C-alpha positions in Angstrom: 47.0 -11.4 -10.6 49.5 -14.1 -9.7 48.6 -16.5 -6.9 51.2 -17.0 -4.1 53.0 -20.3 -4.0 51.8 -20.5 -0.3 48.2 -20.7 -1.2 46.3 -23.6 0.2 45.5 -26.2 -2.4 42.2 -27.9 -3.1 43.3 -30.9 -5.1 41.6 -31.2 -8.5 44.0 -33.8 -9.9 47.7 -34.3 -10.3 47.7 -32.5 -13.7 46.9 -29.1 -12.0 50.0 -27.0 -11.9 48.3 -24.0 -10.3 47.2 -24.3 -6.7 43.5 -23.6 -6.2 42.4 -20.9 -3.7 40.9 -21.6 -0.3 37.2 -20.7 -0.6 35.9 -19.4 2.7 32.2 -18.5 3.3 31.4 -15.9 6.0 27.9 -16.9 7.1 25.3 -16.4 9.8 21.6 -16.4 9.0 20.9 -14.0 11.8 21.4 -10.4 10.9 23.5 -7.9 12.8 26.2 -10.4 13.8 29.1 -8.7 12.0 29.1 -10.9 9.0 29.7 -8.3 6.2 32.2 -6.4 8.5 34.1 -9.6 8.9 34.0 -10.6 5.2 35.3 -7.1 4.1 37.9 -6.6 6.8 39.2 -10.2 6.9 39.6 -10.1 3.1 41.4 -6.7 3.3 43.7 -7.9 6.1 44.7 -11.0 4.1 45.3 -8.8 1.0 47.4 -6.4 3.1 49.9 -9.2 3.3 50.2 -9.1 -0.5 48.1 -12.3 -0.8 45.7 -12.1 -3.8 42.2 -12.2 -2.4 38.8 -12.2 -4.1 35.8 -10.9 -2.2 32.4 -12.1 -3.6 29.3 -10.2 -2.5 26.4 -12.6 -2.4 24.1 -10.4 -0.3 21.5 -8.4 -2.3 21.9 -5.5 0.2 25.4 -5.0 -1.4 27.0 -3.8 1.8 30.3 -5.6 1.1 30.5 -3.9 -2.3 29.9 -0.4 -1.0 32.4 -1.0 1.8 35.2 -1.3 -0.9 34.1 1.5 -3.2 31.2 0.1 -5.2 27.9 1.6 -3.9 24.6 0.2 -4.9 23.8 0.8 -8.6 27.4 1.8 -9.5 28.0 -1.4 -11.6 25.9 -3.2 -14.1 27.2 -6.7 -13.8 28.2 -8.8 -10.8 27.3 -11.8 -8.8 23.8 -12.1 -10.3 25.2 -12.4 -13.8 27.8 -15.0 -12.6 25.1 -17.1 -10.9 22.8 -17.0 -13.9 25.5 -17.9 -16.3 25.3 -14.6 -18.1 28.9 -13.6 -17.4 32.2 -15.4 -16.6 34.1 -14.6 -13.4 36.7 -12.7 -15.3 34.0 -10.4 -16.7 32.6 -9.4 -13.3 35.7 -9.0 -11.2 36.5 -5.4 -10.2 39.6 -3.9 -8.6 39.7 -2.1 -5.2 41.9 0.5 -3.6 44.0 -2.4 -2.2 46.1 -3.8 -5.1 45.8 -7.4 -3.9 42.0 -7.3 -3.2 39.5 -7.7 -6.0 35.7 -8.0 -5.7 32.7 -9.4 -7.5 30.1 -6.8 -6.5 26.4 -7.4 -5.9 24.6 -6.4 -9.1 21.2 -4.7 -8.9 19.3 -7.8 -9.9 20.8 -10.1 -7.3 17.6 -9.9 -5.1 15.7 -11.7 -7.9 18.2 -14.5 -8.1 16.5 -16.6 -5.4 13.4 -16.7 -7.5 15.0 -17.1 -10.9 17.2 -20.0 -9.8 14.2 -22.0 -8.6 13.7 -23.7 -12.0 17.5 -24.1 -12.7 18.8 -27.6 -12.6 21.6 -27.9 -10.1 20.6 -24.5 -8.7 22.5 -25.1 -5.5 25.9 -25.5 -7.3 25.8 -22.7 -10.0 28.4 -20.7 -8.1 30.7 -23.8 -7.7 30.3 -24.3 -11.5 31.3 -20.7 -12.2 34.4 -21.1 -10.0 35.2 -24.4 -11.8 35.1 -22.8 -15.2 37.2 -19.9 -13.9 39.7 -22.3 -12.5 40.0 -24.1 -15.8 40.9 -20.9 -17.6 43.2 -19.6 -14.9 40.8 -16.8 -13.9 40.5 -18.0 -10.3 44.1 -17.0 -9.7 43.8 -16.0 -6.0 45.1 -17.4 -2.7 41.8 -16.7 -0.9 38.2 -16.3 -2.0 35.9 -14.8 0.6 32.2 -15.2 0.2 29.9 -12.7 2.0 26.6 -14.5 2.4 23.2 -12.9 3.0 21.6 -13.1 6.4 19.4 -16.1 5.5 19.6 -19.8 4.7 18.2 -19.4 1.1 19.6 -20.5 -2.2 22.4 -17.8 -2.3 23.8 -19.0 1.0 23.4 -22.6 -0.1 25.5 -21.8 -3.2 28.2 -20.4 -1.0 28.2 -23.4 1.3 28.4 -25.8 -1.7 31.3 -23.8 -3.3 33.3 -23.3 -0.1 35.9 -25.4 1.6 35.1 -24.0 5.0 32.9 -21.5 6.9 33.7 -18.8 9.4 30.7 -17.9 11.7 30.7 -14.4 13.1 28.5 -13.9 16.1 27.8 -11.6 19.0 28.1 -12.8 22.5 24.3 -12.7 23.1 21.7 -15.2 24.0 19.7 -15.1 20.7 23.0 -15.5 18.8 23.3 -18.9 20.3 20.1 -20.1 18.7 21.2 -18.8 15.3 24.5 -20.7 15.7 22.7 -24.0 16.3 20.6 -23.5 13.2 23.6 -22.7 11.0 25.6 -25.6 12.2 22.7 -27.9 11.4 22.5 -26.5 7.9 26.3 -26.9 7.4 26.1 -30.5 8.5 23.2 -31.2 6.0 25.1 -29.5 3.2 28.2 -31.5 4.1 26.3 -34.8 4.1 24.4 -34.2 0.8 26.3 -31.8 -1.4 29.8 -30.9 -0.2 31.6 -33.6 1.9 34.7 -31.4 2.3 32.9 -28.6 4.0 34.1 -27.7 7.5 33.6 -25.1 10.1 36.8 -23.1 10.0 36.0 -21.2 13.2 33.7 -19.0 15.1 34.6 -15.3 15.8 33.0 -13.1 18.3 32.2 -9.6 17.0 31.2 -6.3 18.6 32.5 -7.9 21.8 32.3 -6.2 25.2 34.5 -8.0 27.8 32.9 -6.0 30.6 29.6 -7.9 30.6 29.0 -11.1 32.4 26.6 -12.3 29.7 29.3 -12.0 27.0 31.7 -14.1 29.1 29.0 -16.7 29.7 28.1 -17.0 26.0 31.8 -17.4 25.1 32.2 -20.1 27.7 29.2 -22.0 26.4 30.3 -21.8 22.8 33.8 -22.9 23.7 32.4 -25.9 25.6 30.7 -27.1 22.4 33.3 -26.0 19.8 36.6 -26.0 21.7 39.5 -24.6 19.7 37.3 -23.9 16.7 36.5 -20.6 18.5 39.1 -18.0 17.4 41.1 -16.5 20.2 40.9 -13.1 18.4 37.8 -11.2 19.2 36.5 -8.1 17.4 35.7 -5.3 19.8 33.0 -2.7 19.5 34.7 0.0 17.5 33.4 3.2 16.0 36.0 3.1 13.2 34.5 -0.2 12.0 31.1 1.4 11.8 32.4 4.5 10.0 34.7 3.0 7.4 31.9 1.6 5.1 30.5 5.1 4.5 33.8 6.1 3.1 34.0 3.0 0.8 37.1 1.7 2.6 37.9 -1.3 4.8 39.0 -0.3 8.3 42.7 -0.7 7.7 42.6 1.9 4.9 40.4 4.2 7.0 42.3 4.0 10.3 44.8 1.2 10.5 45.7 2.2 14.1 42.1 1.6 15.3 41.3 -1.3 17.5 38.9 -2.7 14.9 41.5 -2.7 12.1 44.1 -4.2 14.4 41.7 -6.9 15.5 41.0 -8.0 11.9 44.7 -8.0 11.1 45.2 -10.3 14.2 42.3 -12.5 13.0 43.9 -12.9 9.6 47.2 -13.9 11.2 45.5 -16.4 13.5 43.6 -17.9 10.5 46.9 -18.3 8.5 48.6 -19.8 11.6 45.8 -22.3 12.2 46.1 -23.4 8.6 49.8 -23.9 8.8 49.3 -26.0 11.9 46.6 -28.0 10.1 43.9 -26.9 12.6 41.5 -25.5 10.0 38.1 -27.0 10.2 39.3 -29.8 12.6 36.6 -31.6 14.5 33.7 -29.8 12.6 31.4 -32.7 12.7 32.0 -33.7 16.3 31.6 -30.1 17.4 28.5 -29.6 15.4 26.9 -32.8 16.8 27.5 -31.6 20.3 25.9 -28.2 19.5 22.7 -29.7 18.2 
C-alpha cells in the first residue's frame, strides 16, 4: 500500500527516502467518551480521501475491530502478538471494506498483555519497537496510523503514548469528563517528560454533543479557556447512525454517508489535515496542559 507523498514525516535521519506516518493516539481513560467511535470514523474519513491509513486496536474489548468487520474471535493473531514480539506488523495487518484502510485487530489474548508485559524489559515501548522494525522493512507504509487506546491508563495506553507523535482526546461536554481530561493531560505530560519528548496534544474533540444544554456550553467554554485553539471547531453530534454502524461492521460513512455523524467525522478529518498544513498540530501542548492542572 503506497504512502502518499503528502504524508507528514517523523524524521529518522537523512538517509530515509520514505516519509514516516503520523502516529495518532485516540485516548481517554474515562469510558463512554466516544474514543473508539472517533478512532474508527476518523481513520475511515482519512482513508476516504485515498490516504493509506492503519487502525491499531489496543483495546481488549475489540470494539474498533468489530466496527470494521472483525468481530471478537474472528482472527487468531493481532495486537497481542505484535506487542509480545510473536508476529511482525506485516503478519497481523488485515484489510477492510475501505481499500485505503487497514487494521491490526485486537486478538483474543490482548486482555492478558497487561500482565504478561510486566516482566518485559522496556515494556512501555514494545509497540514503538514493533513500528520501528516495520518502518525499517517498509511495512509501515501508511500516511496515518490511528491507535485506539483502552479506557484506562495502563501499559497498553502507555505503549500507545510512547509510540505516538500526538494525541486526540475525545470527550463529552459533561462535568465528570473534565476530571478525566485533567488526569489524562497529566499522564501525557509525564510520558512526554520521561519517555517521548515529541508527544503533543493534537486536539480535543467533543463527542455526543448536544448544543441545546447550558451545561454543554459551559463545559466547552471552560475547556477552551484552558486549551484555546487545541479544541477542534468540529463537534460530533449525538447521532443514531453512529450507534448503529458498528453492529453492521462498518464505519458510519459506509453505513450512511449522509448522516450527521458521518459528515461530522469527515469534517473533523478535514480540520485535522488543515491544522497540520498550517503547522498548528500539537502547538502549545505543554502550556495548555500546565494551565489545566
